[in-house]
N, C-alpha and C positions, 0 to 999 in steps of 0.2 A: 946573809949577804949572798951566799951562793944560791939560795932559793930565789931570791929577788931577781938575780941575774937570768936565772933559767925561766922565769915567769913569762916574758915576752915570747920567748921560743915556744912555750906551751900553748900560749894564746894563738900564736900563728898556726900551730899544728892543728888546733881545734877549729880555726877558720878554715883551713884547707881541708879538713875532714868534712865540714858542713858545706862547702862550696858546691859539690855535685848535686845536692839536694835541691838547690834553687832552681837550676834548669829543669829538673824533673817536675817540680811543682808547676812552673811555667808552662811546660809542654802539656802537662795534664790539663791545665785550663784551656790551652790552645785546642787540644783534642776535644774538649767538652764543647767549644764553640763551633767546631767543624760540622757536626751533625745538623746544628741549627742553620749554618750557612748553606749546606747541602739541601736541607729541607725547603729553604727559601728559593733555591735556584729553580725547581720545577714551576713555582708560581710565576717567576719572572720570564721563564722560557715559553715560547709559543707552543700551544698544545698541538700535538700530532693529530692528523686526520683519523677519525675513528673508522675502523674497518666495516665495509658495508655488509649487511647480512646477505646470506645467500638468497637468490630468488626463490620464492615459493613454487613448488611444483604445480604446473597448470593441470586443472581437472580435465580429464578426458571428456570430450564432448559426446562420445558415442555412449548411448544408453544401452544397458544390457536388456536384451529381449527375453522376457520370461514367458515360457510357453504356458497357456492356460489348460490345466488338465481337465477342467470341466466345461469347455466351450462346445461350440457346434461340431467341430471336428471330432472331439472326444466323444460327443454324443453318437455320431455316426459310427465310430470304431468300436466303442464299448457297448452301444445299445444292442438289445436283442431284437428279434424279427418284428415284435410288436411296435417297438419304438421306431424302427426304420419304416415299417409300413405306415404308421400314423404320419411320419414326416413326409413320405412320398405322396400320400393322399393330400395333404395340405399344399404341397408344391404344385401338384396337378390342378387343384382348385384355383390356386393363385394364377397360374399360367393361363388356364382357360378364362378366368375372369378378365384379365388384361387383354387378351386376344379379342374377346367379345366387346369390350369397351371401345377398342380402336376401330374395330370393323363397323360397329353400329354408328359410331360418330361420323365416319366417313360416309356411310350410306345416307345419314341424315343430311350431311352437308351437300351431297349430290342432289338430294330431293329438293332442298331449299333453293339451290341454284337453278334447277329445272323449273321450279314454280315462278321464279323471277323471269326466266325466258319465255314461259308461256304467257305471262301478263304482257310481255313486250312484243311478242311476235305471232303467237298462235291465233289470236282473235282477229288479226288483220289478214289472215290467209283467205284465199277464195272459197275454199270448202274445207270441212272437216278432214277429208281424205289428204288434201294438200298440206294442212297443217300438221297431221300426224306423220306424214312422210318427211317433213322437215326436222322432225325430233330425232334425238339420238337413240340408237337401239339400247334397250334395257331401261328406258325411262318409264317410271310408273305412269306418267301422264299419257305417253304414247300408248301404253298397254290399255288404259281405259278408253281412249279414243278408238283404238282398233276393236275393242269389245263392243263399243256402241255401233260402229259400222258393221261388225259381224251380226249383231242382233237385227239391224236394219235389213241386211241382204236375206236373212234366213227367216223372216217372218212369212212363212209360206206353209202350205199344207192344210188339210181339213181341220186337224186338231188345233194347229197354231193359229188359224185364222179365227177361231172362236175367241182368242185372246186379244184384247185391245192392244193396238200397236203401241200406244203410249205406255201402257203397263209393261209391254214386252221390252221395249227399249229401256225403261226404267229398271226393270229386273236385270237386264244385261249390264247396265252401268254399276248397279249396286253389287253384283257379283264381282265385278272387276275391282271396285273400291274395297270390298271385304278381303279379296285376295291380297291387295297391297297392304291392307292393314295387318293381315296375318303374317305377312313377310317382315313387317316392321316390328312385330313382337318376337320374332325369332331371337333366341339367345337370352332374352330377359328372364325366362324361367330359370335358366341355369344360374344367373346372377342372384336371383331371389333364393334359390336353394343353397348356394354358397354362403350367402349373407346370414341365413337362418341356421345352418348346420355347422359351419366352420368353427364357431365358439365352442360347440360341444365336441367336435373332433379334437380340438386342442385341449379341452377339459379331460377327455379321455386319456391322453398322453400325460396330463398332470396327474390323474389319479394313479396311472401306471408307475410314474416315477416316484410318487410317495410310497406306493407299495414296495418298491425296490429299497427305498430308504428304511422302511420299518423292517424289511427282511434282513438288511445289513446290520441294523442295530441288534436284532435278535441273535444273529449269528455271532457278532462280535461280543455280545454281553454288555456293551456300554455304549453310550451315545457320544462317541467321539466325533469330532468335526470332519476328519477324513473319511469317515464312514457314511456321513449324512450329506456332505456337501455335494457329491457327485449326483446322487439321485434327485435331490432337492433342485439342483441347478437344472437337471433334465426336465423336471416337471415345469419350472418356470419358463423355460424355452418354449416348450410345447404350448403353454398358455399365451405367451407373446406371439407365436406363429399363428394360433388360431385367431387372435384378435387382429393381427396384420393382414390376414386373408379376408376376414369377414367385413371389416370396416369399409375398405374401398369398394367391395362388392355392393354393399348396401347403399353407399352414396352414389355409385354409378347407376344402380337400378332406378333410384328415385329421379335422378337427373335425366336419364334417358327416357323414362315414362313421360316426364314433362315435355320433353322435345318430340316424343311421338304424338303427343296430343296436338301440338302446333302443326306437326306435318299432316295429321289427318284433317285438320281444319282446312288446309290448303287443298287437299284432295277432295274433300266434300264440296267446298266452293267451286272448284273446277268441274266437278261431276255434275253439280246442279246447273251450271251455265251450259255445259255440254248438252245436258238433257233437253234444256229449253231450245237450243239450236237444232237438235235432231227431230224434235216434235213440232217445230214452229210451222211445218207445212201441213199439219193435221194428220190424218190416217194416211195409210199407204195408198187407198184409192184416191184420196184427194190429191197427193203428190203425183200420181200417174195421170 
């Protein structure tokens, strides 16, 4: 009986002892659900703006200048007296060729212009002397006319009188034409010489450069690029210079020779007409 009375009190004590465990279980479940809620919040929230990457550094527009150790400047500084002498000869040939080109073209231009003026005004003059006086000084046509007049004036003396007047004037005009033709040929021999010899001068520089390359290989004991590049580059530069000097000289020579032929045709036609005018009165006695 006493045990039965104490049974409710015992049950109450057990219930009170187990009561704190219920909130503990509940709170544990709540804490288990909290991470899931926290994980869902970033999905519901608006994403923040991503940070912009730093701008890429701009490439420098300035290019590095690398000095060529095997160029023309290096050839002049490092070359011996043979290489420098060969280069100087080629430069002189080139300068002489271009000077002659410009001078001859200008002379031919003046001659063609004088030929046009002769056709327009000389033959309408009252006499050969008046027509010659109207021409410019230094004109080849004036020189031929004055030579014809000079031959006409000096057909005198016992020895010269034995020569026919026609032949005498013809010889005077022909000498003048030959003199002008000889002047037109001035400088063309230099162009022909340069055109035929400049490649061989450049070839000599090429051979000399290859000789230096072989010498450098023999001294070094190995065919490394730094031992061969300089002399071989020197050889190639000399070859290019020889061709650069020769080709314009050959082209200019052929072109100027062709223009000289046209100029001589003008001179021969003018001299033939002048000869007819000078001898149209017959011999000197007939004109007197």
